[in-house]
C-alpha positions as CSV (number, residue, x, y, z in Angstrom):
1,N,0.1,0.0,-0.2
2,R,1.0,3.4,-0.9
3,T,1.4,4.6,2.6
4,R,3.5,1.8,3.8
5,F,5.6,2.5,0.8
6,I,6.1,6.1,1.4
7,E,7.0,5.3,5.4
8,E,9.6,2.8,4.2
9,F,11.4,5.5,1.7
10,F,11.1,7.7,4.8
11,T,12.8,5.0,7.0
12,T,15.6,4.1,4.3
13,E,16.4,7.8,3.6
14,K,16.7,8.8,7.4
15,T,18.9,5.4,8.2
16,Y,21.2,6.8,5.1
17,V,21.5,10.1,6.1
18,E,22.5,9.2,9.6
19,G,25.1,6.3,8.1
20,V,26.6,8.8,5.9
21,Q,26.7,11.5,8.8
22,F,28.6,9.1,10.8
23,M,31.0,8.4,8.1
24,C,31.6,12.0,7.5
25,E,32.2,13.2,11.1
26,D,33.5,10.0,12.6
27,Y,35.6,8.1,9.9
28,L,36.5,10.2,7.6
29,D,37.2,13.2,10.0
30,H,39.8,10.8,11.9
31,L,41.2,9.5,9.2
32,V,42.2,13.1,7.3
33,A,43.2,14.2,11.3
34,L,45.8,11.0,11.4
35,A,46.6,11.6,7.9
36,N,47.6,15.5,8.5
37,A,49.3,14.2,11.7
38,H,51.5,12.2,9.5
39,D,52.4,15.1,7.5
40,A,53.3,16.6,10.4
41,G,55.5,13.7,11.8
42,D,53.8,12.8,14.7
43,E,51.9,9.9,13.6
44,K,51.9,6.6,11.3
45,P,49.4,7.2,8.6
46,V,46.4,5.0,7.8
47,M,46.5,6.3,4.0
48,P,47.7,9.3,2.9
49,L,45.3,12.3,2.3
50,S,45.3,11.8,-1.6
51,A,43.9,8.0,-1.2
52,I,41.6,9.2,1.3
53,Y,39.8,11.5,-0.8
54,G,40.2,9.2,-4.1
55,V,38.0,6.4,-1.7
56,F,35.6,8.9,-0.3
57,G,35.4,11.7,-3.2
58,N,32.5,14.1,-2.7
59,I,30.9,12.1,0.2
60,R,30.1,15.3,2.0
61,E,28.2,17.0,-0.9
62,I,26.4,13.9,-1.0
63,F,25.6,14.1,2.5
64,K,24.6,17.6,2.0
65,I,21.9,17.0,-0.5
66,H,20.6,14.0,1.2
67,A,20.3,15.8,4.5
68,K,18.5,18.8,2.8
69,F,16.1,16.6,1.2
70,F,15.6,14.5,4.5
71,D,14.6,17.7,6.5
72,A,12.2,19.0,3.6
73,I,10.2,15.5,3.6
74,K,10.6,15.0,7.6
75,V,7.7,17.2,8.4
76,W,5.3,15.1,7.0
77,F,6.2,12.2,9.6
78,N,5.8,11.9,13.2
79,E,8.8,10.9,15.6
80,N,8.1,7.1,14.9
81,G,8.7,7.6,11.0
82,N,4.7,7.3,10.6
83,I,2.9,9.4,7.9
84,I,0.7,12.5,9.0
85,M,-2.0,11.9,6.7
86,R,-4.0,15.1,7.2
87,G,-2.6,17.5,4.1
88,N,0.1,15.3,3.3
89,P,1.0,15.8,-0.3
90,F,2.7,12.3,-0.6
91,L,-1.1,11.0,0.0
92,A,-3.0,13.6,-2.5
93,K,-5.9,11.9,-3.9
94,V,-6.3,12.1,-8.0
95,G,-7.8,15.2,-8.8
96,E,-6.0,17.1,-6.4
97,P,-2.6,18.8,-6.6
98,T,0.7,16.7,-5.8
99,Q,3.6,18.2,-4.5
100,T,7.0,16.7,-5.9
101,V,9.9,17.6,-4.6
102,I,12.9,17.7,-6.8
103,M,16.5,17.8,-6.5
104,R,18.7,20.0,-8.7
105,D,22.2,20.8,-8.6
106,G,21.7,20.4,-4.8
107,L,18.8,22.6,-4.7
108,I,15.3,21.7,-3.5
109,E,12.4,22.7,-5.9
110,E,9.0,22.2,-4.9
111,Q,6.6,21.4,-8.3
112,Y,3.1,20.8,-8.0
113,E,1.2,18.7,-10.6
114,W,-2.6,18.3,-11.2
């Protein structure tokens, strides 16, 4: 059913954003700090900065896009991840306007379709 699908989508996006945030803040930042300490002669590197950025590429930009998208959709869900039914554009009936959140160049645009 549509409601269950939307709730699962919300839960999956929430878990993804939390995981990428953890990877950026706890794992990537720690690796970069170790590589920088090595460059200063303090520590043995886990891997050089070039390898770290080669592996993680633009993960911070990906995180920002998904976090912004998640912030836009979470207003339609309660603290348990259950969809709020009243006035929710995800559950619009046929014949009523449907709001679509679109990501373009890292920006969120809202589009309404009839």
